[in-house]
The first five atom37 places (N, CA, C, CB, O) and aatype in JSON, in Angstrom:
{
  "aatype": [12, 16, 15, 1, 12, 1, 10, 1, 10, 0, 11, 10, 0, 16, 10, 10, 7, 7, 0, 16, 10, 10, 17, 0, 4, 2, 0, 14, 14, 9, 19, 19, 14, 14, 14, 18, 16, 14, 3, 19, 19, 13, 15, 15, 5, 10, 10, 16, 3, 0, 15, 7, 5, 5, 16, 16, 19, 17, 16, 7, 0, 5, 14, 12, 9, 3, 16, 11, 0, 0, 15, 0, 16, 18, 13, 9, 18, 3, 10, 6, 10, 2, 0, 7, 19, 9, 5, 19, 0, 3, 3, 2, 7, 12, 13, 0, 16, 16, 14, 0, 17, 0, 7, 16, 0, 7, 3, 11, 9, 15, 9, 18, 18, 10, 16, 14, 16, 7, 16, 18, 15, 3, 16, 10, 4, 10, 11, 10, 0, 6, 7, 14, 12, 15, 12, 16, 4, 5],
  "atom_mask": [
    [1, 1, 1, 1, 1],
    [1, 1, 1, 1, 1],
    [1, 1, 1, 1, 1],
    [1, 1, 1, 1, 1],
    [1, 1, 1, 1, 1],
    [1, 1, 1, 1, 1],
    [1, 1, 1, 1, 1],
    [1, 1, 1, 1, 1],
    [1, 1, 1, 1, 1],
    [1, 1, 1, 1, 1],
    [1, 1, 1, 1, 1],
    [1, 1, 1, 1, 1],
    [1, 1, 1, 1, 1],
    [1, 1, 1, 1, 1],
    [1, 1, 1, 1, 1],
    [1, 1, 1, 1, 1],
    [1, 1, 1, 0, 1],
    [1, 1, 1, 0, 1],
    [1, 1, 1, 1, 1],
    [1, 1, 1, 1, 1],
    [1, 1, 1, 1, 1],
    [1, 1, 1, 1, 1],
    [1, 1, 1, 1, 1],
    [1, 1, 1, 1, 1],
    [1, 1, 1, 1, 1],
    [1, 1, 1, 1, 1],
    [1, 1, 1, 1, 1],
    [1, 1, 1, 1, 1],
    [1, 1, 1, 1, 1],
    [1, 1, 1, 1, 1],
    [1, 1, 1, 1, 1],
    [1, 1, 1, 1, 1],
    [1, 1, 1, 1, 1],
    [1, 1, 1, 1, 1],
    [1, 1, 1, 1, 1],
    [1, 1, 1, 1, 1],
    [1, 1, 1, 1, 1],
    [1, 1, 1, 1, 1],
    [1, 1, 1, 1, 1],
    [1, 1, 1, 1, 1],
    [1, 1, 1, 1, 1],
    [1, 1, 1, 1, 1],
    [1, 1, 1, 1, 1],
    [1, 1, 1, 1, 1],
    [1, 1, 1, 1, 1],
    [1, 1, 1, 1, 1],
    [1, 1, 1, 1, 1],
    [1, 1, 1, 1, 1],
    [1, 1, 1, 1, 1],
    [1, 1, 1, 1, 1],
    [1, 1, 1, 1, 1],
    [1, 1, 1, 0, 1],
    [1, 1, 1, 1, 1],
    [1, 1, 1, 1, 1],
    [1, 1, 1, 1, 1],
    [1, 1, 1, 1, 1],
    [1, 1, 1, 1, 1],
    [1, 1, 1, 1, 1],
    [1, 1, 1, 1, 1],
    [1, 1, 1, 0, 1],
    [1, 1, 1, 1, 1],
    [1, 1, 1, 1, 1],
    [1, 1, 1, 1, 1],
    [1, 1, 1, 1, 1],
    [1, 1, 1, 1, 1],
    [1, 1, 1, 1, 1],
    [1, 1, 1, 1, 1],
    [1, 1, 1, 1, 1],
    [1, 1, 1, 1, 1],
    [1, 1, 1, 1, 1],
    [1, 1, 1, 1, 1],
    [1, 1, 1, 1, 1],
    [1, 1, 1, 1, 1],
    [1, 1, 1, 1, 1],
    [1, 1, 1, 1, 1],
    [1, 1, 1, 1, 1],
    [1, 1, 1, 1, 1],
    [1, 1, 1, 1, 1],
    [1, 1, 1, 1, 1],
    [1, 1, 1, 1, 1],
    [1, 1, 1, 1, 1],
    [1, 1, 1, 1, 1],
    [1, 1, 1, 1, 1],
    [1, 1, 1, 0, 1],
    [1, 1, 1, 1, 1],
    [1, 1, 1, 1, 1],
    [1, 1, 1, 1, 1],
    [1, 1, 1, 1, 1],
    [1, 1, 1, 1, 1],
    [1, 1, 1, 1, 1],
    [1, 1, 1, 1, 1],
    [1, 1, 1, 1, 1],
    [1, 1, 1, 0, 1],
    [1, 1, 1, 1, 1],
    [1, 1, 1, 1, 1],
    [1, 1, 1, 1, 1],
    [1, 1, 1, 1, 1],
    [1, 1, 1, 1, 1],
    [1, 1, 1, 1, 1],
    [1, 1, 1, 1, 1],
    [1, 1, 1, 1, 1],
    [1, 1, 1, 1, 1],
    [1, 1, 1, 0, 1],
    [1, 1, 1, 1, 1],
    [1, 1, 1, 1, 1],
    [1, 1, 1, 0, 1],
    [1, 1, 1, 1, 1],
    [1, 1, 1, 1, 1],
    [1, 1, 1, 1, 1],
    [1, 1, 1, 1, 1],
    [1, 1, 1, 1, 1],
    [1, 1, 1, 1, 1],
    [1, 1, 1, 1, 1],
    [1, 1, 1, 1, 1],
    [1, 1, 1, 1, 1],
    [1, 1, 1, 1, 1],
    [1, 1, 1, 1, 1],
    [1, 1, 1, 0, 1],
    [1, 1, 1, 1, 1],
    [1, 1, 1, 1, 1],
    [1, 1, 1, 1, 1],
    [1, 1, 1, 1, 1],
    [1, 1, 1, 1, 1],
    [1, 1, 1, 1, 1],
    [1, 1, 1, 1, 1],
    [1, 1, 1, 1, 1],
    [1, 1, 1, 1, 1],
    [1, 1, 1, 1, 1],
    [1, 1, 1, 1, 1],
    [1, 1, 1, 1, 1],
    [1, 1, 1, 0, 1],
    [1, 1, 1, 1, 1],
    [1, 1, 1, 1, 1],
    [1, 1, 1, 1, 1],
    [1, 1, 1, 1, 1],
    [1, 1, 1, 1, 1],
    [1, 1, 1, 1, 1],
    [1, 1, 1, 1, 1]
  ],
  "atom_positions": [
    [[19.05, -35.53, 59.08], [17.88, -34.78, 58.7], [16.71, -35.77, 58.61], [18.11, -34.0, 57.35], [16.81, -36.83, 58.0]],
    [[15.62, -35.38, 59.22], [14.47, -36.26, 59.24], [13.7, -36.16, 57.93], [13.57, -35.93, 60.42], [13.87, -35.21, 57.16]],
    [[12.86, -37.13, 57.7], [12.06, -37.13, 56.48], [11.05, -35.98, 56.48], [11.32, -38.47, 56.31], [10.69, -35.44, 55.43]],
    [[10.59, -35.61, 57.68], [9.66, -34.5, 57.8], [10.33, -33.18, 57.39], [9.12, -34.41, 59.24], [9.73, -32.35, 56.72]],
    [[11.58, -33.01, 57.8], [12.36, -31.82, 57.47], [12.63, -31.77, 55.96], [13.68, -31.79, 58.27], [12.56, -30.71, 55.34]],
    [[12.95, -32.92, 55.39], [13.18, -32.98, 53.95], [11.9, -32.6, 53.19], [13.65, -34.4, 53.53], [11.97, -31.88, 52.19]],
    [[10.78, -33.06, 53.65], [9.5, -32.75, 53.02], [9.24, -31.24, 53.08], [8.36, -33.52, 53.69], [8.79, -30.65, 52.1]],
    [[9.5, -30.62, 54.22], [9.31, -29.18, 54.36], [10.26, -28.41, 53.44], [9.52, -28.75, 55.82], [9.85, -27.44, 52.8]],
    [[11.5, -28.83, 53.37], [12.47, -28.16, 52.48], [12.08, -28.34, 51.02], [13.89, -28.72, 52.71], [12.27, -27.42, 50.22]],
    [[11.54, -29.47, 50.65], [11.1, -29.72, 49.27], [9.91, -28.82, 48.93], [10.72, -31.21, 49.08], [9.84, -28.28, 47.83]],
    [[8.97, -28.66, 49.89], [7.82, -27.77, 49.67], [8.29, -26.33, 49.52], [6.82, -27.88, 50.84], [7.84, -25.61, 48.63]],
    [[9.22, -25.93, 50.4], [9.75, -24.56, 50.35], [10.48, -24.31, 49.03], [10.69, -24.3, 51.54], [10.31, -23.25, 48.42]],
    [[11.27, -25.26, 48.58], [11.99, -25.12, 47.31], [11.0, -25.04, 46.14], [12.96, -26.3, 47.11], [11.22, -24.28, 45.2]],
    [[9.94, -25.82, 46.2], [8.92, -25.8, 45.14], [8.22, -24.45, 45.1], [7.89, -26.93, 45.36], [8.02, -23.88, 44.03]],
    [[7.84, -23.93, 46.27], [7.19, -22.62, 46.33], [8.11, -21.51, 45.83], [6.75, -22.32, 47.76], [7.68, -20.65, 45.07]],
    [[9.36, -21.53, 46.26], [10.31, -20.5, 45.8], [10.57, -20.63, 44.31], [11.63, -20.61, 46.57], [10.68, -19.62, 43.61]],
    [[10.68, -21.84, 43.82], [10.88, -22.04, 42.38], [9.67, -21.56, 41.58], [0.0, 0.0, 0.0], [9.84, -20.92, 40.54]],
    [[8.46, -21.84, 42.05], [7.25, -21.38, 41.38], [7.15, -19.86, 41.38], [0.0, 0.0, 0.0], [6.79, -19.25, 40.37]],
    [[7.46, -19.25, 42.52], [7.43, -17.78, 42.61], [8.45, -17.17, 41.66], [7.7, -17.32, 44.07], [8.18, -16.15, 41.03]],
    [[9.61, -17.77, 41.58], [10.65, -17.27, 40.67], [10.2, -17.36, 39.22], [11.96, -18.06, 40.86], [10.43, -16.43, 38.45]],
    [[9.58, -18.46, 38.85], [9.1, -18.62, 37.48], [8.0, -17.6, 37.16], [8.57, -20.03, 37.26], [8.0, -17.01, 36.08]],
    [[7.08, -17.39, 38.09], [6.03, -16.4, 37.86], [6.62, -15.01, 37.71], [5.01, -16.43, 39.01], [6.21, -14.25, 36.83]],
    [[7.56, -14.66, 38.55], [8.17, -13.34, 38.49], [8.96, -13.17, 37.19], [9.09, -13.11, 39.7], [8.93, -12.1, 36.59]],
    [[9.65, -14.21, 36.76], [10.47, -14.13, 35.55], [9.61, -13.98, 34.3], [11.34, -15.37, 35.43], [10.07, -13.38, 33.32]],
    [[8.4, -14.5, 34.3], [7.53, -14.4, 33.13], [6.75, -13.09, 33.07], [6.56, -15.56, 33.13], [6.06, -12.82, 32.09]],
    [[6.85, -12.31, 34.09], [6.12, -11.04, 34.13], [7.07, -9.92, 33.71], [5.53, -10.78, 35.56], [7.69, -9.27, 34.55]],
    [[7.17, -9.7, 32.39], [8.07, -8.66, 31.87], [7.5, -7.28, 32.2], [8.27, -8.82, 30.34], [6.29, -7.09, 32.19]],
    [[8.38, -6.33, 32.48], [7.88, -4.97, 32.75], [7.3, -4.35, 31.47], [9.02, -4.07, 33.31], [7.8, -4.63, 30.38]],
    [[6.27, -3.53, 31.6], [5.68, -2.91, 30.4], [6.62, -1.87, 29.8], [4.32, -2.27, 30.73], [7.31, -1.15, 30.52]],
    [[6.61, -1.8, 28.5], [7.39, -0.79, 27.79], [6.39, 0.17, 27.17], [8.34, -1.43, 26.7], [5.6, -0.21, 26.3]],
    [[6.42, 1.39, 27.61], [5.48, 2.39, 27.12], [6.02, 2.97, 25.82], [5.24, 3.5, 28.17], [7.11, 3.54, 25.79]],
    [[5.26, 2.81, 24.75], [5.64, 3.33, 23.44], [4.74, 4.52, 23.14], [5.54, 2.23, 22.32], [3.51, 4.39, 23.15]],
    [[5.32, 5.68, 22.86], [4.47, 6.83, 22.56], [3.7, 6.6, 21.26], [5.31, 8.11, 22.46], [4.17, 5.88, 20.38]],
    [[2.52, 7.22, 21.15], [1.77, 7.05, 19.91], [2.49, 7.72, 18.75], [0.35, 7.62, 20.05], [3.27, 8.64, 18.96]],
    [[2.23, 7.25, 17.53], [2.87, 7.9, 16.38], [2.35, 9.32, 16.21], [2.62, 7.08, 15.1], [1.28, 9.67, 16.7]],
    [[3.14, 10.13, 15.5], [2.75, 11.51, 15.24], [1.43, 11.54, 14.48], [3.85, 12.25, 14.44], [1.31, 10.92, 13.42]],
    [[0.47, 12.23, 15.01], [-0.82, 12.36, 14.34], [-1.25, 13.82, 14.38], [-1.9, 11.45, 15.01], [-1.84, 14.26, 15.37]],
    [[-0.98, 14.56, 13.36], [-1.4, 15.96, 13.36], [-2.91, 16.05, 13.25], [-0.73, 16.73, 12.21], [-3.57, 15.14, 12.74]],
    [[-3.44, 17.14, 13.72], [-4.89, 17.35, 13.66], [-5.26, 18.13, 12.41], [-5.37, 18.08, 14.91], [-6.15, 18.99, 12.46]],
    [[-4.6, 17.84, 11.3], [-4.88, 18.56, 10.07], [-6.25, 18.16, 9.55], [-3.78, 18.27, 9.0], [-6.59, 16.97, 9.46]],
    [[-7.03, 19.16, 9.21], [-8.38, 18.96, 8.68], [-8.37, 19.38, 7.22], [-9.45, 19.78, 9.5], [-7.94, 20.49, 6.89]],
    [[-8.83, 18.51, 6.34], [-8.88, 18.82, 4.91], [-10.29, 19.26, 4.53], [-8.45, 17.6, 4.07], [-11.28, 18.77, 5.07]],
    [[-10.37, 20.19, 3.58], [-11.67, 20.58, 3.02], [-11.5, 20.83, 1.53], [-12.25, 21.86, 3.74], [-10.43, 21.23, 1.07]],
    [[-12.56, 20.57, 0.77], [-12.5, 20.74, -0.67], [-13.46, 21.82, -1.12], [-12.81, 19.41, -1.38], [-14.4, 22.19, -0.41]],
    [[-13.19, 22.32, -2.32], [-14.05, 23.34, -2.92], [-14.03, 23.12, -4.43], [-13.57, 24.79, -2.54], [-12.98, 22.82, -5.0]],
    [[-15.18, 23.26, -5.05], [-15.29, 23.1, -6.49], [-15.16, 24.48, -7.14], [-16.64, 22.41, -6.88], [-15.95, 25.38, -6.87]],
    [[-14.16, 24.62, -8.01], [-13.93, 25.89, -8.71], [-14.28, 25.73, -10.18], [-12.46, 26.36, -8.54], [-14.07, 24.66, -10.77]],
    [[-14.81, 26.78, -10.76], [-15.13, 26.8, -12.19], [-14.32, 27.89, -12.85], [-16.66, 27.01, -12.43], [-14.36, 29.05, -12.42]],
    [[-13.57, 27.54, -13.92], [-12.78, 28.56, -14.61], [-13.64, 29.26, -15.67], [-11.51, 27.93, -15.27], [-14.82, 28.95, -15.82]],
    [[-13.05, 30.18, -16.4], [-13.78, 30.99, -17.38], [-14.41, 30.14, -18.49], [-12.86, 32.02, -17.99], [-15.43, 30.52, -19.06]],
    [[-13.8, 29.0, -18.8], [-14.34, 28.15, -19.87], [-15.44, 27.21, -19.36], [-13.21, 27.33, -20.51], [-16.03, 26.47, -20.15]],
    [[-15.71, 27.22, -18.06], [-16.73, 26.35, -17.5], [-16.19, 25.04, -16.96], [0.0, 0.0, 0.0], [-16.95, 24.22, -16.45]],
    [[-14.89, 24.84, -17.07], [-14.25, 23.61, -16.56], [-14.22, 23.66, -15.03], [-12.8, 23.46, -17.13], [-13.81, 24.66, -14.44]],
    [[-14.67, 22.57, -14.4], [-14.68, 22.53, -12.94], [-13.52, 21.7, -12.42], [-15.99, 21.96, -12.44], [-13.17, 20.66, -12.97]],
    [[-12.93, 22.18, -11.35], [-11.79, 21.52, -10.71], [-12.01, 21.52, -9.2], [-10.45, 22.23, -11.07], [-12.44, 22.52, -8.63]],
    [[-11.72, 20.41, -8.57], [-11.79, 20.34, -7.11], [-10.42, 20.7, -6.55], [-12.23, 18.91, -6.62], [-9.4, 20.13, -6.94]],
    [[-10.41, 21.66, -5.64], [-9.17, 22.03, -4.96], [-9.34, 21.75, -3.47], [-8.82, 23.54, -5.21], [-10.46, 21.74, -2.94]],
    [[-8.24, 21.52, -2.82], [-8.23, 21.15, -1.4], [-7.4, 22.14, -0.62], [-7.7, 19.72, -1.2], [-6.45, 22.74, -1.14]],
    [[-7.75, 22.32, 0.64], [-6.94, 23.09, 1.59], [-6.86, 22.28, 2.88], [-7.55, 24.53, 1.85], [-7.66, 21.38, 3.13]],
    [[-5.87, 22.63, 3.67], [-5.71, 21.99, 4.97], [-5.66, 23.04, 6.06], [0.0, 0.0, 0.0], [-5.28, 24.18, 5.8]],
    [[-6.03, 22.66, 7.27], [-5.94, 23.55, 8.42], [-5.49, 22.73, 9.62], [-7.31, 24.25, 8.7], [-5.79, 21.54, 9.71]],
    [[-4.79, 23.35, 10.53], [-4.35, 22.73, 11.78], [-4.99, 23.54, 12.91], [-2.77, 22.69, 11.91], [-4.36, 24.46, 13.44]],
    [[-6.25, 23.21, 13.29], [-6.98, 24.04, 14.24], [-6.68, 23.76, 15.71], [-8.43, 23.87, 14.02], [-7.13, 24.51, 16.58]],
    [[-5.91, 22.71, 16.01], [-5.64, 22.35, 17.4], [-4.23, 22.78, 17.8], [-5.81, 20.83, 17.61], [-3.3, 22.76, 16.99]],
    [[-4.09, 23.18, 19.05], [-2.78, 23.59, 19.57], [-1.84, 22.38, 19.59], [-2.91, 24.21, 21.0], [-2.21, 21.31, 20.07]],
    [[-0.64, 22.56, 19.07], [0.4, 21.53, 19.08], [1.71, 22.25, 19.41], [0.49, 20.75, 17.7], [2.4, 22.71, 18.51]],
    [[2.03, 22.34, 20.68], [3.2, 23.12, 21.11], [4.51, 22.58, 20.53], [3.29, 23.14, 22.62], [5.47, 23.34, 20.38]],
    [[4.56, 21.29, 20.21], [5.78, 20.74, 19.6], [6.01, 21.31, 18.21], [5.7, 19.21, 19.53], [7.14, 21.33, 17.72]],
    [[4.94, 21.79, 17.57], [5.03, 22.32, 16.21], [4.94, 23.85, 16.18], [3.93, 21.72, 15.34], [4.59, 24.43, 15.15]],
    [[5.23, 24.5, 17.3], [5.16, 25.96, 17.36], [6.1, 26.58, 16.32], [5.52, 26.48, 18.78], [7.29, 26.28, 16.29]],
    [[5.55, 27.43, 15.48], [6.29, 28.13, 14.42], [6.96, 27.18, 13.43], [7.34, 29.03, 15.03], [7.9, 27.57, 12.73]],
    [[6.49, 25.96, 13.35], [7.08, 24.97, 12.45], [6.58, 25.19, 11.02], [6.73, 23.54, 12.92], [5.55, 25.81, 10.79]],
    [[7.34, 24.66, 10.09], [6.96, 24.69, 8.69], [6.39, 23.32, 8.33], [8.17, 25.05, 7.77], [7.08, 22.31, 8.41]],
    [[5.12, 23.29, 7.94], [4.44, 22.05, 7.56], [4.63, 21.81, 6.06], [2.93, 22.12, 7.91], [4.57, 22.73, 5.26]],
    [[4.85, 20.55, 5.72], [4.95, 20.11, 4.33], [3.83, 19.11, 4.09], [6.36, 19.48, 4.02], [3.81, 18.03, 4.68]],
    [[2.9, 19.48, 3.23], [1.74, 18.64, 2.91], [1.85, 18.3, 1.42], [0.37, 19.36, 3.25], [1.74, 19.18, 0.57]],
    [[2.07, 17.02, 1.13], [2.44, 16.61, -0.22], [1.5, 15.52, -0.72], [3.9, 16.12, -0.27], [1.34, 14.49, -0.06]],
    [[0.87, 15.75, -1.87], [-0.01, 14.77, -2.5], [0.85, 13.8, -3.28], [-1.08, 15.47, -3.42], [1.41, 14.15, -4.33]],
    [[0.97, 12.58, -2.79], [1.84, 11.57, -3.41], [1.31, 11.1, -4.75], [2.0, 10.39, -2.48], [2.08, 10.6, -5.57]],
    [[0.02, 11.23, -4.99], [-0.57, 10.8, -6.25], [-0.23, 11.79, -7.37], [-2.1, 10.65, -6.11], [-0.01, 11.39, -8.51]],
    [[-0.19, 13.08, -7.04], [0.03, 14.13, -8.04], [1.46, 14.67, -8.05], [-0.92, 15.27, -7.81], [1.82, 15.48, -8.9]],
    [[2.27, 14.22, -7.09], [3.63, 14.75, -6.95], [3.63, 16.27, -6.84], [4.5, 14.32, -8.13], [4.4, 16.95, -7.51]],
    [[2.76, 16.78, -6.0], [2.64, 18.23, -5.78], [2.22, 18.44, -4.33], [1.61, 18.89, -6.77], [1.63, 17.56, -3.71]],
    [[2.53, 19.6, -3.81], [2.15, 19.87, -2.43], [2.21, 21.33, -2.09], [0.0, 0.0, 0.0], [2.45, 22.19, -2.94]],
    [[1.98, 21.6, -0.81], [1.99, 22.97, -0.3], [2.84, 23.03, 0.96], [0.55, 23.47, -0.02], [3.07, 22.02, 1.63]],
    [[3.3, 24.23, 1.26], [4.08, 24.49, 2.46], [3.34, 25.56, 3.26], [5.54, 24.94, 2.12], [2.9, 26.57, 2.71]],
    [[3.21, 25.33, 4.56], [2.5, 26.28, 5.41], [3.24, 26.43, 6.74], [1.04, 25.81, 5.66], [3.66, 25.44, 7.33]],
    [[3.41, 27.66, 7.19], [4.07, 27.92, 8.47], [3.01, 28.06, 9.56], [4.96, 29.22, 8.4], [2.02, 28.77, 9.39]],
    [[3.22, 27.36, 10.66], [2.29, 27.4, 11.8], [2.6, 28.61, 12.67], [2.38, 26.1, 12.62], [3.69, 29.19, 12.61]],
    [[1.62, 28.99, 13.49], [1.83, 30.11, 14.41], [2.55, 29.63, 15.67], [0.47, 30.77, 14.78], [3.03, 28.5, 15.73]],
    [[2.62, 30.49, 16.68], [3.35, 30.15, 17.92], [2.72, 29.01, 18.7], [3.43, 31.37, 18.8], [3.35, 28.45, 19.6]],
    [[1.48, 28.65, 18.37], [0.79, 27.54, 19.03], [0.8, 26.27, 18.18], [-0.64, 27.93, 19.34], [0.2, 25.26, 18.56]],
    [[1.47, 26.31, 17.04], [1.52, 25.15, 16.16], [0.28, 25.0, 15.29], [0.0, 0.0, 0.0], [0.02, 23.92, 14.76]],
    [[-0.49, 26.08, 15.15], [-1.75, 26.03, 14.4], [-1.63, 26.86, 13.12], [-2.92, 26.54, 15.27], [-0.8, 27.76, 13.03]],
    [[-2.48, 26.55, 12.14], [-2.65, 27.42, 10.97], [-4.08, 27.3, 10.49], [-1.65, 27.05, 9.83], [-4.7, 26.24, 10.6]],
    [[-4.6, 28.41, 9.95], [-6.01, 28.48, 9.56], [-6.26, 27.78, 8.23], [-6.46, 29.93, 9.46], [-7.24, 27.04, 8.11]],
    [[-5.4, 28.0, 7.24], [-5.6, 27.35, 5.95], [-4.3, 27.34, 5.16], [-6.71, 28.05, 5.14], [-3.43, 28.2, 5.35]],
    [[-4.18, 26.37, 4.29], [-3.03, 26.28, 3.4], [-3.41, 26.88, 2.05], [-2.56, 24.8, 3.24], [-4.58, 27.14, 1.79]],
    [[-2.43, 27.09, 1.2], [-2.78, 27.4, -0.19], [-3.53, 26.2, -0.78], [-1.49, 27.73, -1.04], [-3.33, 25.06, -0.34]],
    [[-4.38, 26.44, -1.74], [-5.18, 25.37, -2.36], [-4.32, 24.54, -3.31], [-6.4, 25.96, -3.11], [-3.37, 25.06, -3.92]],
    [[-4.65, 23.27, -3.44], [-4.01, 22.4, -4.42], [-5.06, 21.48, -5.03], [-2.86, 21.56, -3.77], [-6.07, 21.16, -4.4]],
    [[-4.82, 21.07, -6.27], [-5.73, 20.14, -6.94], [-5.51, 18.76, -6.36], [-5.52, 20.15, -8.5], [-4.38, 18.39, -6.02]],
    [[-6.57, 18.01, -6.23], [-6.45, 16.66, -5.7], [-7.76, 15.93, -5.83], [0.0, 0.0, 0.0], [-8.78, 16.5, -6.23]],
    [[-7.73, 14.66, -5.49], [-8.91, 13.81, -5.56], [-9.08, 13.11, -4.23], [-8.8, 12.78, -6.73], [-8.1, 12.66, -3.63]],
    [[-10.32, 13.0, -3.75], [-10.57, 12.29, -2.51], [-9.94, 10.91, -2.58], [-12.09, 12.18, -2.23], [-10.09, 10.21, -3.58]],
    [[-9.25, 10.52, -1.54], [-8.57, 9.23, -1.49], [-7.1, 9.29, -1.85], [0.0, 0.0, 0.0], [-6.38, 8.32, -1.64]],
    [[-6.62, 10.44, -2.38], [-5.19, 10.58, -2.66], [-4.39, 10.38, -1.38], [-4.88, 11.97, -3.29], [-4.85, 10.73, -0.29]],
    [[-3.2, 9.83, -1.51], [-2.31, 9.67, -0.36], [-1.58, 10.99, -0.13], [-1.3, 8.5, -0.59], [-0.96, 11.53, -1.04]],
    [[-1.67, 11.49, 1.1], [-1.07, 12.77, 1.46], [0.01, 12.52, 2.52], [-2.14, 13.76, 1.99], [-0.27, 11.92, 3.55]],
    [[1.21, 12.98, 2.26], [2.31, 12.89, 3.21], [2.39, 14.21, 3.99], [3.67, 12.58, 2.48], [2.4, 15.28, 3.39]],
    [[2.45, 14.12, 5.32], [2.51, 15.32, 6.16], [3.66, 15.17, 7.16], [1.16, 15.55, 6.9], [3.81, 14.13, 7.81]],
    [[4.45, 16.22, 7.26], [5.46, 16.31, 8.32], [5.77, 17.78, 8.52], [6.76, 15.49, 7.96], [5.36, 18.62, 7.72]],
    [[6.49, 18.09, 9.59], [6.87, 19.48, 9.82], [8.33, 19.57, 10.25], [5.97, 20.12, 10.87], [8.93, 18.59, 10.69]],
    [[8.88, 20.75, 10.1], [10.25, 21.09, 10.48], [10.17, 22.22, 11.49], [11.12, 21.48, 9.24], [9.63, 23.28, 11.18]],
    [[10.71, 22.0, 12.69], [10.67, 23.04, 13.72], [11.75, 24.09, 13.45], [10.86, 22.42, 15.12], [12.67, 23.84, 12.68]],
    [[11.63, 25.26, 14.08], [12.65, 26.29, 13.89], [14.04, 25.85, 14.37], [12.24, 27.55, 14.63], [15.04, 26.44, 13.95]],
    [[14.12, 24.84, 15.24], [15.43, 24.35, 15.71], [16.02, 23.3, 14.77], [15.29, 23.77, 17.11], [17.12, 22.8, 15.02]],
    [[15.29, 22.95, 13.7], [15.82, 22.0, 12.72], [15.4, 20.57, 12.95], [0.0, 0.0, 0.0], [15.95, 19.67, 12.32]],
    [[14.46, 20.32, 13.84], [13.99, 18.96, 14.12], [12.8, 18.63, 13.22], [13.6, 18.82, 15.61], [11.85, 19.4, 13.11]],
    [[12.86, 17.46, 12.58], [11.76, 16.99, 11.74], [10.82, 16.11, 12.57], [12.29, 16.21, 10.51], [11.26, 15.36, 13.44]],
    [[9.53, 16.22, 12.29], [8.56, 15.31, 12.89], [8.6, 14.0, 12.12], [7.11, 15.92, 12.89], [9.25, 13.89, 11.08]],
    [[7.9, 13.0, 12.64], [7.69, 11.79, 11.87], [6.81, 12.14, 10.67], [7.03, 10.66, 12.74], [6.03, 13.09, 10.72]],
    [[6.94, 11.38, 9.61], [6.08, 11.58, 8.44], [4.85, 10.7, 8.59], [6.84, 11.26, 7.12], [4.95, 9.53, 8.96]],
    [[3.71, 11.28, 8.3], [2.45, 10.56, 8.38], [1.8, 10.57, 7.01], [1.5, 11.19, 9.44], [1.83, 11.59, 6.31]],
    [[1.23, 9.45, 6.62], [0.52, 9.36, 5.35], [-0.98, 9.24, 5.65], [1.02, 8.13, 4.5], [-1.41, 8.34, 6.36]],
    [[-1.76, 10.17, 5.1], [-3.21, 10.17, 5.28], [-3.88, 10.1, 3.92], [-3.67, 11.42, 6.05], [-3.32, 10.53, 2.91]],
    [[-5.08, 9.55, 3.89], [-5.89, 9.57, 2.67], [-6.7, 10.86, 2.68], [-6.84, 8.31, 2.58], [-7.34, 11.2, 3.67]],
    [[-6.66, 11.56, 1.57], [-7.34, 12.85, 1.45], [-8.84, 12.66, 1.56], [-6.98, 13.53, 0.12], [-9.44, 11.92, 0.78]],
    [[-9.44, 13.33, 2.54], [-10.89, 13.23, 2.78], [-11.35, 14.47, 3.51], [-11.25, 11.94, 3.59], [-10.57, 15.12, 4.21]],
    [[-12.61, 14.8, 3.35], [-13.19, 15.93, 4.06], [-13.2, 15.69, 5.55], [-14.62, 16.2, 3.56], [-13.48, 14.58, 6.0]],
    [[-12.89, 16.71, 6.32], [-13.04, 16.65, 7.77], [-11.8, 16.18, 8.51], [0.0, 0.0, 0.0], [-10.76, 15.93, 7.91]],
    [[-11.94, 16.06, 9.82], [-10.78, 15.8, 10.66], [-10.4, 14.31, 10.79], [-11.05, 16.34, 12.02], [-9.35, 14.01, 11.37]],
    [[-11.19, 13.41, 10.27], [-10.93, 12.0, 10.51], [-10.37, 11.28, 9.28], [-12.18, 11.31, 10.97], [-10.91, 10.26, 8.87]],
    [[-9.31, 11.81, 8.69], [-8.7, 11.16, 7.54], [-8.07, 9.83, 7.98], [-7.64, 12.07, 6.89], [-7.49, 9.74, 9.06]],
    [[-8.19, 8.82, 7.15], [-7.63, 7.51, 7.43], [-6.15, 7.5, 7.08], [-8.39, 6.42, 6.66], [-5.72, 8.18, 6.14]],
    [[-5.38, 6.73, 7.81], [-3.96, 6.59, 7.47], [-3.84, 5.69, 6.25], [-3.15, 6.02, 8.67], [-4.7, 4.85, 5.99]],
    [[-2.75, 5.87, 5.51], [-2.5, 5.05, 4.31], [-2.08, 3.65, 4.75], [-1.39, 5.69, 3.41], [-1.52, 3.46, 5.83]],
    [[-2.36, 2.7, 3.92], [-1.96, 1.32, 4.19], [-0.71, 0.97, 3.44], [-3.06, 0.35, 3.81], [-0.22, -0.15, 3.54]]
  ]
}
């Protein structure tokens, strides 16, 4: 074997080795679905009882279609007060309003649902706030 041939084989081996290293370092992407994020919207209302005492009560609504939650039972639980409400969604996974509960803005709210087939959603923790953009708990 001539020195010229050895040089060509060394170049070829170097190129193949480099290509192999580049290919080996390029891991395939793993697509991870986003966590469960219901479109529950919270709203508050100030109520006054007969003695003049005022209390803030909250309600929730699921105004967006969520076919995975069709006819599901939603559990919305205020972790600060150890109290919550249960609401059944319609055939589109939506509901107009929940029963009212006492709460304070910033309370941690746990939300999940149970489908008619017995499947539970992931549990999500949100901070109680007006409107659709509640922050997740830390």
